[in-house]
N, C-alpha and C positions, 0 to 999 in steps of 0.2 A: 403797621402804623409808622415805623421808622422810615419807610420809603414813600409815605404819603406826600402828595403834592402840597405845597404851602402856598395858599392864595394870599397875595399882597396887592395893595394899591401901590402906585409909584412912591407915595410918601412913606408907606410902611417899609418898602424895600430900602429907601434912603435911611430910615431910622435904624434898621437892623445893621446895615453896612456901617453906619456911623458908630454904633455901639461896638461892633467887631473891630473897627479901626482903632477906637479908643482903647479897648482892651489889649490889642496886639502891640500898639505903638507907643502908648502912654503908660497904661497901668502895669504892663510887664516890666518896664524899666523902673517904675516906682517900687514894685515888689522886689525886684532884684536888688535894689539899693537897700530896702528894708532887711532883706535876708543877709546881705553883706554886713550891714551894721550889727545885726543880731549875732552873727558868727564872731564878730570882733569882741563880743562880751565873754567869750570862752565857753567852757563846758556845755556842749549841746544837749546833753541828757536832761539837764534841769533848766534849760534856757527857754522860758515861756515866750519871749519875743520871737525866737527862732521858730518854735512850734506853731505859734499863731500865724506868722508870715508864711510858713510852709502850707498850713491849712488854707489860707487865703489864696495861695498860688494854685493849689489843687482845684478849688472852686472856680477860680478864674479860667484855668486851662479847660475845665469841663465846659464852662459857658462858651468859650471860644469854639470848641468842637461842636457844641449844639448849634451855635449861630452859623458856623460854616456849613453844617449839614442842612439847615433850613434854607440858607441862601442857594445851595446847590439844587434843592428841590423846589425853589420858588417859581411860581407862575404869576407874573404881574398882569393885573387886569387892565387892559387898555380901554378906557371908557369911551374913547372916540369911535369905537366900533360897535357900541351897544345902543340899543333902542332907548332914546332919552325920554320917551313918553311913559316908561314903566320903571319900577324900582329894580336896580341891579346892584351888584357889588360896586362900590365907589359912589353910589348915589347918596345925597343928603336928603332926608325926608322930613317934611314938616307934617306932624300929625295932630289931630284933635283927640284928646283923651276924653271920651264921652262921660265917664264916671266922675271925673274931677273937673270937667269943663275947663280944661287948660290945653294950651299948645305945648308940644314937645318936639324937639328936633334931634334926629340921630343920623349919623353917617354909617352906612352899611359897609363893613370891612371884613377881612379875613380874621380868623380866630387869633392869629398872632398879634394883630393890631388892636383888638378889642380893649376898650377902656371906658367903662361906664361913666367915670368921673369926667371924661372928656367927650361924652355923648357919642362914643363910637361903639357900635354893637356888632357882634359877629353875625354873618349871614347864616351861621349854624345855630344861633340861639333861637328860642321859640318865636320871639318877635321878628327877628331877622328872617327866619324861614317863612313866616306868615306874610311878610312884606314883599319878598321877592316876586317880581312879575306883576305887582299891583299897579294901578294907575290912579291919577287924581280922581277923587270922588269915591273910590272903593272903600269899603269898610272891612276891617280885619278883626277877628276875634282871637285872642291869645289866652291860653290856659296858663294861669299863674297860681302860685301857692294860695293867694287870697281869693281865687275864683277867676272867672272869665273877665278879661278886660277888652273893651271895644275901642278901636281907634279908627278915625276917618283920615284918609290920605288927603291932605290939603295942598301940598306942593312937593314937587320932585326937583331938586337942584343938582346941577353938575358943577363941581368946583374944580 
């Protein structure tokens, strides 16, 4: 799993790189200053500010390593080479939820970019898997905890 390819859209790649740059070039300096200040308080054994800053530093350095690993294994999906008449990674899909008689819109992304609150779903999710390769007018059925949900593909957008 550690060597698995990380599928990203160009926007997802940009977001991960921005987070990495922020951690390496901004947050590291801020944490170094916090540690330096905490050291100035004296006795490190009972210095809660020092221990807190060192814990934060450990978490941050771990996150940096994780991001660097993901970026090394990243494969960016170039939507210009994909069939625009069917749903692919990078597609934004407008669906009709037949049960609730409402329209929903999702962007199909890699697992690293998935954010339900931002209407971005992973191509590995049950709905994402069901949508890949579908065309306008197709109906997909997705097994959900509350039962089977039916969606009709109304539109496929490329952003």
